[in-house]
Residue frames as a rotation matrix with the C-alpha (Angstrom) as fourth column:
UNK 1
0.033 -0.946 -0.323 -26.16
-0.999 -0.019 -0.047 13.51
0.038 0.324 -0.945 -17.28
UNK 2
0.971 0.209 0.120 -25.39
-0.203 0.977 -0.063 10.04
-0.130 0.037 0.991 -18.38
UNK 3
0.612 -0.765 -0.201 -22.20
0.211 0.403 -0.890 8.00
0.762 0.502 0.408 -18.53
UNK 4
0.877 -0.448 -0.173 -18.96
0.098 -0.187 0.977 8.38
-0.471 -0.874 -0.121 -16.56
UNK 5
0.639 -0.769 0.006 -15.41
-0.270 -0.231 -0.935 9.30
0.720 0.596 -0.355 -17.10
UNK 6
0.869 -0.459 -0.185 -12.43
0.406 0.447 0.797 7.69
-0.283 -0.768 0.575 -15.46
UNK 7
0.709 -0.701 -0.080 -9.12
-0.695 -0.674 -0.251 9.48
0.122 0.233 -0.965 -15.14
UNK 8
0.901 -0.316 -0.298 -6.88
0.245 0.937 -0.250 6.58
0.358 0.152 0.921 -16.05
UNK 9
-0.048 -0.970 0.239 -3.64
0.124 -0.243 -0.962 8.59
0.991 -0.017 0.132 -15.30
UNK 10
0.034 0.108 0.994 -4.91
-0.887 -0.455 0.080 9.45
0.460 -0.884 0.080 -11.86
UNK 11
0.948 0.305 0.093 -5.46
-0.318 0.874 0.367 5.71
0.031 -0.377 0.926 -11.24
UNK 12
0.580 -0.791 -0.197 -1.94
0.465 0.520 -0.717 4.95
0.669 0.324 0.669 -12.32
UNK 13
-0.205 -0.597 0.775 -0.55
-0.339 -0.700 -0.629 7.83
0.918 -0.392 -0.059 -10.22
UNK 14
0.417 0.436 0.798 -2.44
-0.890 0.019 0.455 6.55
0.183 -0.900 0.396 -7.16
UNK 15
0.967 -0.143 -0.213 -1.09
0.136 0.990 -0.048 2.99
0.218 0.018 0.976 -7.78
UNK 16
0.106 -0.980 0.171 2.48
0.325 -0.128 -0.937 4.42
0.940 0.155 0.305 -7.94
UNK 17
-0.183 -0.194 0.964 2.00
-0.689 -0.674 -0.267 6.30
0.701 -0.713 -0.011 -4.66
UNK 18
0.807 0.479 0.345 0.47
-0.588 0.599 0.543 3.33
0.054 -0.641 0.766 -2.91
UNK 19
0.796 -0.543 -0.267 3.46
0.445 0.824 -0.351 1.24
0.411 0.160 0.898 -3.91
UNK 20
-0.154 -0.837 0.525 5.93
0.016 -0.533 -0.846 3.89
0.988 -0.122 0.096 -2.88
UNK 21
0.237 0.297 0.925 4.18
-0.905 -0.279 0.321 4.07
0.353 -0.913 0.203 0.53
UNK 22
0.989 0.149 -0.007 4.45
-0.136 0.922 0.363 0.29
0.060 -0.358 0.932 0.91
UNK 23
0.344 -0.935 -0.087 8.22
0.521 0.267 -0.810 0.40
0.781 0.234 0.579 0.03
UNK 24
-0.222 -0.396 0.891 8.75
-0.456 -0.766 -0.453 3.22
0.862 -0.507 -0.011 2.61
UNK 25
0.490 0.510 0.707 6.78
-0.854 0.118 0.506 1.47
0.175 -0.852 0.493 5.26
UNK 26
0.934 -0.166 -0.316 8.55
0.168 0.986 -0.022 -1.78
0.315 -0.032 0.949 4.70
UNK 27
0.021 -0.999 0.050 11.95
0.427 -0.036 -0.903 -0.16
0.904 0.040 0.426 5.23
UNK 28
0.036 0.080 0.996 10.79
-0.689 -0.720 0.083 1.51
0.724 -0.689 0.029 8.49
UNK 29
-0.556 -0.151 -0.817 11.21
0.475 0.749 -0.461 0.00
0.682 -0.645 -0.345 11.98
UNK 30
0.224 0.790 0.571 8.12
-0.164 -0.547 0.821 0.99
0.961 -0.277 0.007 13.93
UNK 31
0.961 0.202 -0.188 9.42
0.123 0.293 0.948 -0.60
0.247 -0.934 0.257 17.11
UNK 32
0.240 -0.970 -0.031 13.15
0.359 0.118 -0.926 0.32
0.902 0.211 0.377 16.91
UNK 33
-0.324 -0.412 0.852 13.17
-0.524 -0.672 -0.524 2.41
0.788 -0.616 0.002 20.04
UNK 34
0.726 0.654 0.212 11.29
-0.550 0.368 0.750 -0.11
0.412 -0.661 0.627 22.22
UNK 35
0.425 -0.641 -0.639 14.52
0.478 0.758 -0.443 -2.08
0.768 -0.117 0.629 22.67
UNK 36
-0.431 -0.615 0.661 15.67
-0.217 -0.640 -0.737 0.73
0.876 -0.461 0.142 24.93
UNK 37
0.441 0.672 0.595 13.05
-0.792 -0.020 0.610 -0.32
0.422 -0.740 0.524 27.51
UNK 38
0.901 -0.124 -0.416 14.77
0.235 0.945 0.227 -3.65
0.365 -0.302 0.881 28.00
UNK 39
-0.114 -0.984 0.135 18.17
0.512 -0.175 -0.841 -1.94
0.851 -0.026 0.524 28.32
UNK 40
-0.365 -0.028 0.931 16.81
-0.477 -0.852 -0.213 0.57
0.799 -0.522 0.298 30.75
UNK 41
0.055 0.490 0.870 14.76
-0.989 0.144 -0.019 -1.90
-0.135 -0.860 0.492 32.82
UNK 42
-0.498 -0.291 -0.817 16.19
-0.568 0.821 0.054 -5.39
0.655 0.491 -0.574 32.28
UNK 43
-0.894 0.143 -0.425 14.04
0.322 0.864 -0.386 -8.22
0.312 -0.482 -0.819 33.50
UNK 44
-0.757 0.636 -0.149 11.00
-0.282 -0.524 -0.804 -5.99
-0.589 -0.566 0.576 34.19
UNK 45
-0.030 0.874 0.486 7.45
0.611 0.401 -0.683 -6.56
-0.791 0.276 -0.546 33.14
UNK 46
0.596 0.287 -0.750 7.71
-0.254 -0.818 -0.515 -3.40
-0.761 0.498 -0.415 31.03
UNK 47
-0.394 -0.835 -0.383 10.64
-0.743 0.044 0.668 -4.85
-0.541 0.548 -0.638 29.17
UNK 48
-0.769 0.171 0.616 8.78
0.305 0.945 0.117 -7.99
-0.562 0.278 -0.779 28.40
UNK 49
0.319 0.948 0.010 5.70
0.522 -0.166 -0.837 -6.05
-0.792 0.272 -0.547 27.28
UNK 50
0.216 -0.328 -0.919 7.89
-0.619 -0.775 0.131 -3.85
-0.755 0.540 -0.371 25.15
UNK 51
-0.815 -0.580 0.003 9.07
-0.370 0.524 0.767 -6.85
-0.447 0.624 -0.641 23.26
UNK 52
-0.386 0.785 0.485 5.53
0.722 0.584 -0.371 -8.08
-0.575 0.207 -0.792 22.80
UNK 53
0.553 0.581 -0.597 4.45
0.119 -0.764 -0.634 -4.64
-0.825 0.280 -0.492 21.59
UNK 54
-0.239 -0.726 -0.645 7.42
-0.674 -0.354 0.648 -4.50
-0.699 0.590 -0.405 19.17
UNK 55
-0.875 -0.028 0.484 6.40
0.209 0.879 0.429 -7.86
-0.437 0.476 -0.763 17.70
UNK 56
0.043 0.993 0.114 2.81
0.726 0.047 -0.686 -6.68
-0.686 0.112 -0.718 17.34
UNK 57
0.393 0.033 -0.919 3.83
-0.290 -0.944 -0.158 -3.45
-0.873 0.328 -0.362 15.70
UNK 58
-0.653 -0.688 -0.317 6.07
-0.566 0.165 0.808 -5.27
-0.503 0.707 -0.497 13.20
UNK 59
-0.670 0.483 0.563 3.30
0.563 0.825 -0.038 -7.68
-0.483 0.292 -0.825 12.45
UNK 60
0.416 0.869 -0.268 0.84
0.500 -0.465 -0.731 -4.87
-0.760 0.170 -0.628 11.75
UNK 61
0.004 -0.521 -0.854 3.47
-0.598 -0.686 0.415 -3.12
-0.802 0.509 -0.314 9.69
UNK 62
-0.901 -0.381 0.210 3.84
-0.107 0.662 0.742 -6.23
-0.421 0.646 -0.637 7.55
UNK 63
-0.237 0.902 0.360 0.05
0.801 0.391 -0.454 -6.55
-0.550 0.181 -0.815 7.16
UNK 64
0.491 0.409 -0.769 -0.21
0.033 -0.891 -0.453 -2.89
-0.871 0.197 -0.450 6.18
UNK 65
-0.454 -0.702 -0.549 2.57
-0.611 -0.203 0.765 -3.28
-0.649 0.682 -0.336 3.53
UNK 66
-0.875 0.115 0.471 0.82
0.348 0.825 0.445 -6.18
-0.338 0.553 -0.762 2.06
UNK 67
0.176 0.980 -0.091 -2.54
0.741 -0.193 -0.644 -4.36
-0.649 0.046 -0.760 2.00
UNK 68
0.267 -0.175 -0.948 -0.84
-0.357 -0.931 0.072 -1.29
-0.895 0.319 -0.311 0.35
UNK 69
-0.789 -0.601 -0.126 0.77
-0.358 0.283 0.890 -3.50
-0.499 0.747 -0.438 -2.27
UNK 70
-0.547 0.686 0.480 -2.58
0.728 0.672 -0.132 -5.17
-0.413 0.277 -0.867 -2.94
UNK 71
0.416 0.724 -0.551 -4.23
0.378 -0.688 -0.619 -1.81
-0.827 0.050 -0.560 -3.26
UNK 72
-0.171 -0.609 -0.774 -1.58
-0.579 -0.573 0.579 -0.64
-0.797 0.548 -0.255 -5.69
UNK 73
-0.919 -0.158 0.361 -2.06
0.117 0.766 0.632 -3.82
-0.376 0.623 -0.686 -7.71
UNK 74
-0.197 0.957 0.212 -5.76
0.839 0.276 -0.469 -3.32
-0.508 0.085 -0.857 -7.81
UNK 75
0.376 0.248 -0.893 -5.49
-0.098 -0.948 -0.304 0.26
-0.922 0.202 -0.332 -8.92
UNK 76
-0.574 -0.680 -0.456 -3.11
-0.574 -0.063 0.817 -0.80
-0.584 0.730 -0.354 -11.77
UNK 77
-0.811 0.339 0.476 -5.41
0.499 0.826 0.262 -3.54
-0.304 0.451 -0.839 -12.79
UNK 78
0.240 0.929 -0.282 -8.36
0.600 -0.370 -0.709 -1.09
-0.763 0.001 -0.646 -12.83
UNK 79
0.126 -0.295 -0.947 -6.44
-0.504 -0.842 0.195 1.41
-0.855 0.453 -0.254 -14.89
UNK 80
-0.877 -0.480 -0.024 -5.42
-0.272 0.453 0.849 -1.32
-0.396 0.751 -0.528 -17.36
UNK 81
-0.452 0.799 0.397 -9.02
0.751 0.581 -0.314 -2.52
-0.481 0.156 -0.863 -17.60
UNK 82
0.467 0.708 -0.530 -10.43
0.330 -0.695 -0.638 0.86
-0.820 0.123 -0.558 -18.24
UNK 83
-0.244 -0.581 -0.776 -7.67
-0.651 -0.495 0.575 1.67
-0.719 0.646 -0.257 -20.79
UNK 84
-0.920 -0.111 0.375 -8.45
0.139 0.802 0.580 -1.57
-0.366 0.586 -0.723 -22.55
UNK 85
-0.012 0.979 0.204 -12.18
0.847 0.119 -0.519 -0.80
-0.532 0.166 -0.830 -22.72
UNK 86
0.395 0.137 -0.908 -11.51
-0.193 -0.954 -0.228 2.73
-0.898 0.265 -0.351 -23.92
UNK 87
-0.611 -0.660 -0.437 -9.25
-0.589 0.011 0.808 1.37
-0.529 0.751 -0.395 -26.66
UNK 88
-0.774 0.418 0.476 -11.82
0.559 0.804 0.201 -1.27
-0.299 0.422 -0.856 -27.68
UNK 89
0.285 0.923 -0.259 -14.63
0.599 -0.383 -0.704 1.35
-0.749 0.045 -0.661 -27.73
UNK 90
0.080 -0.332 -0.940 -12.49
-0.495 -0.832 0.251 3.70
-0.865 0.445 -0.231 -29.82
UNK 91
-0.931 -0.363 0.045 -11.84
-0.151 0.493 0.857 0.85
-0.333 0.791 -0.513 -32.46
UNK 92
-0.471 0.813 0.343 -15.50
0.785 0.563 -0.258 -0.04
-0.403 0.148 -0.903 -32.50
UNK 93
0.574 0.711 -0.407 -16.52
0.491 -0.696 -0.523 3.53
-0.655 0.100 -0.749 -33.10
UNK 94
0.685 -0.229 0.691 -13.91
0.687 -0.110 -0.718 4.17
0.241 0.967 0.082 -35.74
UNK 95
0.915 -0.377 -0.145 -11.44
-0.263 -0.829 0.494 6.22
-0.307 -0.413 -0.857 -33.73
UNK 96
0.716 -0.598 -0.361 -8.68
-0.146 0.376 -0.915 3.90
0.683 0.708 0.182 -34.88
UNK 97
0.242 -0.631 0.737 -6.82
-0.969 -0.202 0.145 3.61
0.057 -0.749 -0.660 -31.52
């Protein structure tokens, strides 16, 4: 077997899903309940560490959102590239697309 086939629609669907995941993750608060530690144990080492943990989780969340957005963008770019090559090949071989 020679050649390859790319499912451009599947690439576009994957890009949409990655972008939707990024939007959902961006709206979430992964550390929302950690504030309760400070209320329950004010001034404690656990309360201080909970604040640090909350900041770390939020930072990781932001990094993940950016990565997911980048992945979505890459998938869209790949789909566009494949679609362009397919259209060019069809024109060169007389398909008229």
